[in-house]
C-alpha beads as a LAMMPS data file, in Angstrom:
LAMMPS data file: protein, C-alpha beads

90 atoms
89 bonds

1 atom types
1 bond types

-500.0 500.0 xlo xhi
-500.0 500.0 ylo yhi
-500.0 500.0 zlo zhi

Masses

1 110.0

Atoms # bond

1 1 1 20.885 -12.346 -20.265
2 1 1 18.971 -9.914 -18.029
3 1 1 15.385 -10.855 -17.270
4 1 1 12.786 -8.212 -18.005
5 1 1 10.366 -7.544 -15.114
6 1 1 6.686 -6.881 -15.841
7 1 1 5.508 -3.289 -15.787
8 1 1 3.158 -4.109 -12.909
9 1 1 6.128 -4.964 -10.703
10 1 1 7.700 -1.605 -11.451
11 1 1 4.442 0.170 -10.651
12 1 1 4.054 -1.704 -7.362
13 1 1 7.664 -1.043 -6.387
14 1 1 7.359 2.642 -7.281
15 1 1 4.232 2.961 -5.193
16 1 1 5.932 1.379 -2.174
17 1 1 9.085 3.475 -2.611
18 1 1 7.007 6.644 -2.737
19 1 1 5.078 5.724 0.401
20 1 1 8.265 4.684 2.172
21 1 1 9.767 8.055 1.352
22 1 1 6.613 9.705 2.599
23 1 1 6.965 7.798 5.874
24 1 1 10.547 9.008 6.323
25 1 1 9.557 12.613 5.513
26 1 1 6.681 12.375 8.005
27 1 1 9.025 11.055 10.722
28 1 1 11.385 14.001 10.112
29 1 1 8.476 16.463 10.232
30 1 1 7.272 14.953 13.497
31 1 1 10.723 15.203 15.003
32 1 1 11.280 18.757 13.837
33 1 1 7.862 20.002 14.949
34 1 1 8.415 18.799 18.516
35 1 1 4.670 19.074 19.195
36 1 1 2.398 16.206 20.032
37 1 1 -0.538 17.762 18.175
38 1 1 1.427 18.114 14.943
39 1 1 2.828 14.628 15.233
40 1 1 -0.673 13.239 15.793
41 1 1 -1.977 14.989 12.634
42 1 1 0.899 13.646 10.577
43 1 1 0.396 10.182 11.989
44 1 1 -3.313 10.304 11.174
45 1 1 -2.459 11.190 7.603
46 1 1 -0.106 8.245 7.407
47 1 1 -2.811 6.016 8.873
48 1 1 -4.982 6.948 5.854
49 1 1 -2.211 6.501 3.280
50 1 1 -1.224 2.964 4.379
51 1 1 -4.526 1.236 3.545
52 1 1 -4.858 3.194 0.298
53 1 1 -1.446 1.953 -0.823
54 1 1 -2.365 -1.572 0.126
55 1 1 -5.475 -1.374 -1.997
56 1 1 -3.601 0.126 -4.954
57 1 1 -0.778 -2.421 -4.930
58 1 1 -3.173 -5.327 -4.550
59 1 1 -5.385 -3.959 -7.344
60 1 1 -2.355 -3.710 -9.597
61 1 1 -1.376 -7.315 -8.860
62 1 1 -4.909 -8.637 -9.291
63 1 1 -5.263 -6.834 -12.614
64 1 1 -2.020 -8.395 -13.826
65 1 1 -3.100 -11.867 -12.659
66 1 1 -6.619 -11.597 -14.038
67 1 1 -5.664 -13.303 -17.279
68 1 1 -3.687 -16.085 -15.529
69 1 1 -5.898 -17.087 -12.616
70 1 1 -9.459 -18.352 -12.632
71 1 1 -12.136 -15.949 -11.394
72 1 1 -12.712 -18.042 -8.261
73 1 1 -9.113 -17.621 -7.075
74 1 1 -9.160 -13.890 -7.824
75 1 1 -12.305 -13.539 -5.737
76 1 1 -10.645 -15.472 -2.859
77 1 1 -7.650 -13.131 -2.973
78 1 1 -9.917 -10.091 -3.010
79 1 1 -11.889 -11.517 -0.082
80 1 1 -8.620 -11.965 1.806
81 1 1 -7.810 -8.294 1.347
82 1 1 -11.270 -7.326 2.558
83 1 1 -10.840 -9.566 5.624
84 1 1 -7.618 -7.780 6.449
85 1 1 -9.461 -4.478 6.531
86 1 1 -12.391 -5.916 8.464
87 1 1 -10.002 -7.426 11.041
88 1 1 -8.137 -4.200 11.401
89 1 1 -11.258 -2.155 12.172
90 1 1 -12.698 -4.322 14.913

Bonds

1 1 1 2
2 1 2 3
3 1 3 4
4 1 4 5
5 1 5 6
6 1 6 7
7 1 7 8
8 1 8 9
9 1 9 10
10 1 10 11
11 1 11 12
12 1 12 13
13 1 13 14
14 1 14 15
15 1 15 16
16 1 16 17
17 1 17 18
18 1 18 19
19 1 19 20
20 1 20 21
21 1 21 22
22 1 22 23
23 1 23 24
24 1 24 25
25 1 25 26
26 1 26 27
27 1 27 28
28 1 28 29
29 1 29 30
30 1 30 31
31 1 31 32
32 1 32 33
33 1 33 34
34 1 34 35
35 1 35 36
36 1 36 37
37 1 37 38
38 1 38 39
39 1 39 40
40 1 40 41
41 1 41 42
42 1 42 43
43 1 43 44
44 1 44 45
45 1 45 46
46 1 46 47
47 1 47 48
48 1 48 49
49 1 49 50
50 1 50 51
51 1 51 52
52 1 52 53
53 1 53 54
54 1 54 55
55 1 55 56
56 1 56 57
57 1 57 58
58 1 58 59
59 1 59 60
60 1 60 61
61 1 61 62
62 1 62 63
63 1 63 64
64 1 64 65
65 1 65 66
66 1 66 67
67 1 67 68
68 1 68 69
69 1 69 70
70 1 70 71
71 1 71 72
72 1 72 73
73 1 73 74
74 1 74 75
75 1 75 76
76 1 76 77
77 1 77 78
78 1 78 79
79 1 79 80
80 1 80 81
81 1 81 82
82 1 82 83
83 1 83 84
84 1 84 85
85 1 85 86
86 1 86 87
87 1 87 88
88 1 88 89
89 1 89 90
């Protein structure tokens, strides 16, 4: 019997597949433009998209786990995500 995956998993996977596709398209655009300035602009856009996707996928997971985990553990997970961002900016 086939196991049914939760909707949250599908949403997280779809989000990652879309951003992975965006990364590939961006790489092709950089290659085809052949200009450093264009490649830098595309790369800057990708630099913005990456953290946004991280926040979205983590928010989806936390929302799904909110009924299963105690509030204290959810806050620790959220703090861990914030520490990732803090560590990446310094």
